[in-house]
C-alpha positions in Angstrom: -100.4 269.4 -89.6 -99.3 266.3 -91.4 -95.8 264.8 -90.8 -95.2 264.7 -94.6 -95.4 268.5 -95.0 -92.3 268.9 -92.8 -90.0 266.2 -94.3 -86.4 267.3 -93.9 -83.5 266.4 -96.2 -82.7 263.2 -94.2 -86.4 262.2 -94.6 -86.1 262.6 -98.3 -82.8 260.7 -98.4 -84.6 257.8 -96.5 -87.5 257.9 -99.0 -85.2 257.8 -102.1 -83.0 255.1 -100.5 -86.2 253.0 -100.0 -87.2 253.6 -103.7 -83.7 252.8 -105.0 -84.5 249.1 -105.0 -86.3 248.1 -108.3 -88.7 245.8 -106.5 -89.7 248.4 -103.9 -90.1 251.0 -106.6 -92.4 248.6 -108.5 -94.4 247.9 -105.4 -94.7 251.6 -104.6 -95.8 252.4 -108.1 -98.3 249.7 -108.1 -99.8 251.1 -104.8 -99.5 254.7 -106.0 -101.6 253.9 -109.1 -104.4 252.6 -106.8 -105.0 256.0 -105.2 -105.3 256.4 -101.5 -107.4 254.8 -98.8 -111.0 255.3 -99.7 -110.4 256.5 -103.2 -111.0 253.9 -105.9 -108.3 253.1 -108.4 -108.4 251.5 -111.9 -109.1 248.1 -110.2 -111.8 249.6 -107.9 -109.5 249.0 -105.0 -108.0 251.7 -102.8 -105.4 249.4 -101.4 -103.7 246.1 -102.1 -103.3 243.2 -99.7 -99.9 242.0 -99.0 -100.6 238.6 -100.6 -101.9 240.2 -103.8 -98.9 242.5 -104.3 -96.5 239.7 -105.0 -98.6 238.2 -107.8 -96.9 238.4 -111.2 -93.7 239.8 -109.7 -91.8 236.6 -109.3 -90.8 237.5 -105.7 -91.1 235.3 -102.7 -93.8 236.3 -100.1 -91.1 236.8 -97.5 -89.2 239.2 -99.8 -92.4 241.1 -100.5 -92.9 241.4 -96.8 -89.3 242.7 -96.3 -89.8 245.4 -99.1 -93.1 246.5 -97.5 -91.4 246.9 -94.2 -88.8 249.2 -95.8 -91.5 251.2 -97.6 -93.5 251.6 -94.4 -90.4 252.4 -92.3 -89.5 255.3 -94.7 -93.1 256.6 -94.5 -94.0 255.8 -98.1 -96.9 253.4 -97.4 -99.5 252.9 -94.8 -100.7 249.5 -93.6 -103.6 248.1 -91.6 -104.7 244.7 -90.6 -108.2 243.7 -91.8 -108.9 240.3 -90.3 -106.2 238.0 -91.7 -105.3 240.4 -94.5 -102.9 243.3 -94.3 -103.8 246.2 -96.6 -101.3 248.6 -97.9 -101.8 252.0 -99.6 -99.9 255.2 -100.4 -101.0 258.3 -98.5 -101.7 261.1 -101.1 -99.7 263.5 -98.9 -96.5 261.6 -99.4 -97.0 261.8 -103.1 -97.6 265.6 -102.8 -94.5 265.9 -100.7 -92.3 264.1 -103.3 -93.8 266.2 -106.1 -93.0 269.3 -104.0 -89.4 268.1 -103.7 -89.0 267.9 -107.4 -90.6 271.2 -108.1 -88.2 272.9 -105.6 -91.0 273.7 -103.1 -89.7 271.4 -100.4 -88.1 272.8 -97.2 -84.3 273.0 -97.3 
């Protein structure tokens, strides 16, 4: 059973706290629009590399890295190293869990 299916209220609070920063929200939305690992998105990529995420955002690479750590810590994104690149993506189960929260299907 996935850990996302059993998110408690504190877990949701951590998720929404992470998303309360406009830059983190923008990064999360950019990753969410790319689908999940192994599923192609509009740009034919299932994930984004850390270096690519900051392009056109006007944010320093160190700040992007900080935001990615917060998104990962809250369970919103997954990461893996691929050589010198770090790939990031949103697990579709976390999106399903967030949708469930807003449709009152989440555990109380």
